[in-house]
C-alpha positions as CSV (number, residue, x, y, z in Angstrom):
1,M,69.6,89.4,117.5
2,N,69.6,90.8,121.1
3,Y,66.1,89.4,121.4
4,L,67.2,85.9,120.3
5,R,70.3,85.9,122.6
6,N,68.2,86.8,125.6
7,N,65.2,84.6,125.0
8,L,66.4,81.6,122.9
9,P,66.1,79.0,125.7
10,M,62.5,80.0,126.5
11,L,61.7,80.0,122.8
12,Y,63.1,76.5,122.4
13,D,61.2,75.3,125.5
14,F,58.0,76.6,124.0
15,Y,58.9,74.9,120.7
16,I,59.4,71.4,122.2
17,V,56.2,71.6,124.3
18,A,54.2,72.8,121.3
19,K,55.6,70.1,119.1
20,A,55.1,67.3,121.6
21,G,51.6,68.4,122.5
22,S,52.0,68.2,126.2
23,Y,54.4,69.3,129.0
24,S,55.0,65.8,130.2
25,K,55.8,64.3,126.8
26,A,58.2,67.2,126.0
27,A,59.9,66.8,129.4
28,E,60.3,63.0,128.9
29,E,61.6,63.3,125.3
30,N,64.1,66.1,126.1
31,Y,65.3,65.0,129.6
32,V,64.1,68.1,131.4
33,S,61.7,68.6,134.3
34,Q,58.1,69.5,133.6
35,P,58.1,72.3,136.2
36,N,61.1,73.9,134.5
37,L,59.3,73.9,131.2
38,S,56.2,75.3,132.7
39,R,58.1,78.2,134.3
40,S,60.1,78.9,131.2
41,I,57.0,79.2,129.0
42,K,55.3,81.4,131.6
43,N,58.3,83.7,131.6
44,L,58.2,83.8,127.8
45,E,54.5,84.7,127.8
46,N,55.2,87.5,130.3
47,T,58.1,88.7,128.2
48,L,56.0,88.8,125.0
49,N,52.9,89.9,126.9
50,L,51.0,87.1,125.0
51,E,49.2,83.9,125.9
52,L,50.7,81.1,123.9
53,I,49.5,77.8,125.5
54,I,46.1,76.8,127.0
55,R,45.9,73.8,129.3
56,N,42.9,71.5,128.7
57,N,41.6,68.0,129.4
58,K,43.5,66.6,126.4
59,G,46.8,68.3,127.4
60,I,47.4,71.6,125.8
61,S,46.3,73.7,122.8
62,L,48.0,76.7,121.2
63,T,46.4,80.1,121.0
64,N,46.4,81.9,117.6
65,D,49.6,83.7,118.7
66,G,51.0,80.4,119.8
67,I,50.4,78.8,116.5
68,E,52.0,81.7,114.6
69,L,55.1,81.6,116.8
70,Y,55.3,77.9,116.5
71,K,55.3,78.0,112.7
72,K,58.2,80.5,112.7
73,L,60.2,78.4,115.3
74,D,59.5,75.2,113.5
75,N,61.0,76.5,110.3
76,M,64.0,77.8,112.2
77,F,64.7,74.9,114.7
78,S,64.0,72.1,112.2
79,N,66.6,73.6,109.9
80,I,69.1,73.9,112.7
81,E,68.4,70.3,113.8
82,N,69.1,69.1,110.3
83,Y,72.8,70.2,110.5
84,N,73.3,67.5,113.2
85,I,71.5,64.6,111.7
86,Y,74.4,63.2,109.7
87,D,76.7,60.6,111.0
88,G,79.0,59.9,108.1
89,E,76.7,58.9,105.3
90,D,73.9,57.9,107.7
91,I,70.9,60.1,108.6
92,T,69.6,60.0,112.1
93,G,66.6,61.7,113.6
94,T,62.8,61.1,113.8
95,I,59.9,61.3,111.3
96,T,56.4,61.5,112.6
97,I,53.7,60.2,110.2
98,G,50.0,60.7,110.8
99,T,47.5,58.3,109.1
100,T,44.3,56.3,109.5
101,R,44.0,52.7,110.6
102,N,43.0,51.4,107.1
103,I,45.9,53.0,105.4
104,A,48.3,51.9,108.0
105,D,47.2,48.3,107.8
106,N,46.9,48.0,104.0
107,K,49.2,50.6,102.3
108,L,51.8,52.1,104.6
109,S,53.8,49.1,105.8
110,K,55.8,48.5,102.5
111,Y,57.0,52.1,102.6
112,L,58.0,51.9,106.2
113,L,60.0,48.8,105.7
114,L,61.7,50.2,102.7
115,F,62.5,53.5,104.4
116,N,63.8,51.7,107.5
117,K,66.1,49.7,105.2
118,M,67.4,52.8,103.5
119,Y,67.7,54.9,106.7
120,P,68.1,52.4,109.7
121,K,69.1,55.1,112.2
122,V,65.9,57.2,111.6
123,K,63.2,56.6,114.3
124,I,59.7,56.3,112.7
125,K,56.7,57.4,114.8
126,I,53.2,56.5,113.5
127,L,50.2,58.4,114.9
128,I,46.8,56.7,114.0
129,D,43.6,58.7,114.4
130,N,40.5,59.9,112.6
131,A,40.8,62.5,109.9
132,S,39.7,65.4,112.0
133,N,42.3,64.8,114.8
134,L,45.0,64.1,112.2
135,N,44.4,67.4,110.5
136,E,44.5,69.2,113.8
137,M,47.8,67.5,114.7
138,F,49.2,68.5,111.3
139,I,48.2,72.1,111.7
140,Q,49.8,72.1,115.2
141,H,53.0,70.7,113.7
142,Q,52.8,67.5,115.8
143,V,53.2,65.4,112.7
144,D,55.7,65.9,109.8
145,I,53.6,64.3,107.1
146,L,50.1,62.9,106.6
147,V,49.2,59.8,104.6
148,D,45.5,60.3,104.1
149,Y,42.5,60.0,101.8
150,L,42.2,62.5,98.9
151,P,40.8,65.0,98.2
152,N,41.4,66.3,101.7
153,I,38.7,69.0,102.2
154,N,39.9,70.3,105.5
155,F,43.0,72.3,104.5
156,S,42.9,75.8,103.0
157,E,45.2,76.9,100.2
158,N,47.1,79.3,102.4
159,L,48.8,76.5,104.3
160,N,51.1,76.2,101.3
161,L,50.9,72.4,101.1
162,D,52.0,69.8,98.6
163,I,49.6,66.9,98.0
164,K,50.7,63.9,96.0
165,A,48.5,60.9,95.1
166,I,50.3,57.6,95.8
167,G,47.6,54.9,95.3
168,Q,44.0,54.0,95.8
169,F,41.6,51.7,97.6
170,N,38.6,50.1,95.8
171,T,35.6,49.7,98.1
172,C,33.0,47.0,98.4
173,F,30.3,45.5,100.6
174,A,31.1,42.1,102.0
175,C,29.7,39.4,104.3
176,S,30.7,36.0,105.7
177,K,31.0,33.0,103.3
178,D,28.1,31.3,104.9
179,F,25.7,34.2,104.6
180,Y,26.9,34.8,101.0
181,E,26.0,31.3,99.9
182,R,22.7,31.3,101.8
183,V,21.4,34.8,100.9
184,A,23.8,37.6,99.8
185,K,25.0,36.2,96.5
186,G,21.6,37.2,95.1
187,I,22.1,40.9,96.0
188,R,22.8,42.9,92.9
189,N,22.1,46.6,93.7
190,L,22.9,49.1,96.4
191,S,19.2,49.8,96.9
192,E,18.6,46.2,97.9
193,L,21.0,46.6,100.9
194,K,18.3,48.5,102.8
195,D,16.6,45.2,103.6
196,Y,19.7,43.8,105.4
197,K,21.6,44.4,108.6
198,L,24.4,46.7,107.7
199,L,27.6,47.7,109.5
200,I,29.3,50.9,108.1
201,P,32.3,52.9,109.2
202,G,31.5,56.0,111.2
203,S,32.7,59.5,110.6
204,S,35.5,59.4,108.0
205,R,36.4,60.5,104.6
206,R,35.7,57.0,103.3
207,R,32.2,57.2,104.8
208,Q,31.7,60.7,103.3
209,M,32.5,59.4,99.8
210,L,30.0,56.5,100.2
211,D,27.3,58.9,101.3
212,M,27.9,61.0,98.2
213,V,27.3,58.0,96.0
214,L,24.2,57.0,97.9
215,Q,22.8,60.6,97.7
216,S,23.5,60.9,94.0
217,N,21.5,57.7,93.4
218,N,18.7,58.7,95.8
219,I,19.4,55.7,98.0
220,Q,19.1,55.7,101.8
221,L,20.7,53.0,103.9
222,F,20.1,52.5,107.6
223,P,23.1,50.7,109.2
224,I,22.4,49.0,112.6
225,M,25.9,50.0,113.7
226,E,28.5,52.5,112.8
227,M,32.0,51.0,113.5
228,P,35.3,52.7,114.3
229,D,37.4,49.8,113.1
230,S,37.3,47.4,110.2
231,K,38.7,44.5,112.3
232,L,35.8,44.8,114.8
233,M,33.3,45.1,112.0
234,A,34.7,41.9,110.4
235,D,34.6,40.0,113.6
236,L,30.9,40.8,114.0
237,I,30.1,39.9,110.4
238,N,31.9,36.6,110.5
239,N,29.6,35.5,113.3
240,N,26.3,37.0,112.2
241,D,24.2,37.6,109.1
242,Y,25.5,41.1,108.6
243,I,26.9,43.0,105.6
244,G,29.7,45.5,106.0
245,Y,31.5,48.2,103.9
246,F,35.2,47.6,103.4
247,I,38.1,48.4,101.2
248,E,38.8,45.4,98.9
249,E,42.2,44.6,100.4
250,E,40.5,43.9,103.7
251,V,38.0,41.3,102.4
252,K,40.5,38.5,101.8
253,N,42.4,39.3,105.0
254,Y,39.2,39.0,107.1
255,N,38.0,35.8,105.3
256,L,35.0,37.6,103.9
257,V,33.2,37.5,100.5
258,K,32.7,40.5,98.3
259,L,29.2,41.3,97.0
260,N,29.0,41.6,93.3
261,L,27.0,44.8,92.9
262,E,26.2,46.4,89.6
263,D,26.5,49.9,91.1
264,Q,29.9,51.8,90.9
265,L,31.3,52.2,94.4
266,P,33.8,54.9,95.5
267,V,37.5,54.6,94.7
268,N,39.4,56.2,97.5
269,L,42.6,58.0,96.5
270,I,45.4,58.0,99.0
271,G,48.1,60.7,99.1
272,L,50.9,62.4,100.9
273,I,50.2,65.8,102.5
274,Y,53.2,67.9,103.6
275,R,54.4,71.4,103.8
276,K,56.2,72.7,100.8
277,N,58.7,75.0,102.5
278,T,59.5,73.7,106.0
279,M,60.3,70.0,105.4
280,N,63.4,68.7,107.1
281,I,65.8,66.4,105.3
282,I,64.2,63.2,106.7
283,T,60.7,64.2,105.5
284,K,62.1,65.1,102.1
285,N,63.8,61.7,101.8
286,F,60.6,59.9,102.9
287,V,58.5,61.8,100.3
288,K,61.0,61.0,97.6
289,M,61.2,57.4,98.5
290,V,57.4,56.9,98.5
291,L,57.0,58.8,95.1
292,D,59.8,56.7,93.6
293,N,58.1,53.5,94.7
294,C,54.4,54.0,94.4
């Protein structure tokens, strides 16, 4: 207790910087100067005789000691903060959700609207990135919950996570209406696609699952472009004789036509990923709301 009494301000300064992922963001969100945060954390490192934070081109990263300290502080401070998030019957605070562009555009919006209606005083922050970066943000406690493709192969069992499936995406190859009528409506098998100009998403769980199907059928495809975004891919396809790989929900939205292939394409499960033991009240309510309505 003497340790906490003497060092609690420095510990909290470290906590808000680690949670924000940068000194400048933590300073802005907590109305404190960046130099004061920097000095406070340096004093904490000297007191503990540990290096906790490393500055880099992307902002900051936590050392192994920093990660372990942050986990302990996150459990403590998030619980403390929960005592002050009630205003009568209303909950106030912030939930940070990490997800991918496809899930955000095609699956998440209905849950966000419902949650906002149920808890209008809760601020919702959405972080959209690729799976690798989302996983790192989750490990660093920069997001409260992930909405991502399943199975997620990047997390070890010792993180003590709960993973709940909430839906799925069917996938397909699609092209423009003009190209479909002229040529593509005759394509029936995955193996035939090697003769056409293909656009396929780049590094992602969705791409990994497609590659697994192709490998199991001994099929090699050679896309002319690997795309980071379905909207960009659709724009190119609508103006060219290209074929792209999409989730079925996107095909109608982008005014494309699905190819009727005989091969079974991947079904992408979508789920919630969250920590079992350190969820705050807001995150618990979000999880419950999604599971009750999926």
